[in-house]
C-alpha positions, 0 to 999 in steps of 0.5 A: 872810333869813327874813320876821320878820328882814327886818321888823325890818331894814326898820323899822330903814332907816325909823328911820334915815331918820326920824332924819335929819329928826327931828334938824332939827325945831325945838322948836316943830314938836316940841312941837306934835306932841307936844301932838297925840299927848296929844289923840289918846291921850284921844280914843282912850280907849275904844279903848285900855281895850277892848284893855287888857281883853284883856291883863288877861283873858289875864294873869288867865288865865295866873295872873299875880300881882296885882301884876304885873296891876296893872302892866298895868292902864289906866283912865281916870285912868291914860290921863289921867295918860299923856296929862298926862305927854307934855304935860309932855315938851312943856313941858320945855326941849329939849336939842337944840342946847344949847351945852355949851362954846365956846372959841377956840384960839390960832390963831383956831380956834372950837370949840363942843360941841353936843347933838345927838340920839343918832339911833335908838334901841331900847326892849325892855321889858315889862308896863307899856304906859305905857312905850309912851308915855313912851319914845316921846315922850321919845325924839321930843322929844330928836330921836330915832327909835324902835322899841319892843318891848313884852311880850306881856303888853301887846301889845293896849295897846301897840298901841292906845297906839302907833296913838293917838300915830301918829295925833296926830303924823301929824296935826301933821307928824310924819315917817313912821316916827319912832315904831314898834312891833313888833307881833309878840311872837316872842323872835326880835324881840329878837335881830334888834333887839339885832343891827341895829347898822347902824340902832340907835345905843342900845338900852335894855332894861327889865324883868327880870334875864333880859330884861336879861342876854339883850340884853347878850349879844346887843347890838352897839350900846351898851346902858343897862341898867335893872337890879333895883331892890333898893332898902334903908332903913337905919333908924339908931340915931338915927332918928325911929322915927315917920318911919322906920315912915312911909318903910318902910311907903310905900316897901314898899306904895305901889306894890309892883310897881315898881322904886323899891320897897323890898325890904330894911330895915336896922335898927340893933340898938339900935333894932330891938326897939322899931322891929319891934314897932311897924312891922314889926307894922304891915307884917304887919297890912297883909299884907306877908310879912317874911322876916327873920334870926335877930335879926328872928325873935326879935323877931317870931316870925311872920316867915319865915326869910330866906335869902342868896337873899333879900338879892338878890331883887327881890320887886315885891310885898308881901314885905320882907327884914329884917336887924338890924345892929350899926352903920352900917359894917355896914348900908353893907357889906351894901347895897354888897354886895347892892344893885343900885345903883338907890336906898338911903336912910338914916333918921337925925337924925345929920348925920355918919351921913347924910353918910357914907352919901350919900358911901359908897354907890355907888348912882344915887340915894341919899336921907336921910329920905324914901321910895324911891318919889321915885326917879322921873324925874317926881319929879326934875322930868324929866317922863316918864322912860325909865328908871332906869339902874344903869349909870355910863355914859353915863346913871345914875339917872333918864333923861330928855331930856338922857340921850337926847342926845349931842353933836358938835364944830363947828369954825369957822376961816377958812383954818387949815391945819396 
């Protein structure tokens, strides 16, 4: 066995042992540890920023786009926000131990269905160093031991954040090896982690399609996928066009490098001229590159011609695909054909059209008259999120504490035999 595989297996053994202790911590104990982590993160701000500067310098040297570099960047407000996210998780209700159902059978046997931690979870992610904290604290609060494998672009930042969390947690009684970070960037670590089913109960990849498909092809344990965020906004014939303009601009430009950013806008043909002359031109003026169909190009000559690839691309940049459609059915057909099942929105004043859209679009989150940027665990009131699942089993949409638990049945009797 090579040294790297042996190292990963040892981490797995340690995580399994830590999970046995974690599952029995009280809510008060877990919350005290989380608050200590938040304090330690703030105290380590200078060290974390110094580490992050190394990652930013390397990203620029490699020629990463501005949007991708921004995903890496940390500053004082962002570190404060990460720490505040930990405190928010500490304040959330603990799902572990919740009684989901309780029944008594005719023979007097009592059956309780109760939430329990999943156990050990591997998280594989790219670029964004805040995921190190978000994933660690959500897994910890839900009683799970976690092994984190971040992207090489953020290795220095991830290590500094993990060190701070570990130091803070240990000071308040966190079990050894409850949170572990793989500190090497070799691709083989992904394979070793994904095949370690004797120690990992679940693996969650967060990143590009290539990473996710690799993990799915290798994993010997269940996988919860966070696939592409190919998010749509449909501007209906009965939309308030000023509202639609604000929603489209915010959804695309507020933070284009994230998965809940808008990638395709569909516009009813009856309002396309007015909407594109106003909102479309505004997007161009803001530096957004538009990839449009023939009808869009006829209205906005500065628009590039869209290809079939544009309808299935997650740009994560200031690029937007635009298509004019004849009716609501055509819009819904386009979305259900090309969407990644993440987040899709309709802008309309027509209740019947909105209800059809909400019912017939097969996505994890379906919106009516609001920005796709609200597809976020914190905005849902969940605190920090582990990701947004585009699966249907066992979690869908923003994943927070309840989605990081399983359940067990506890049966009570007084001598019944069958």
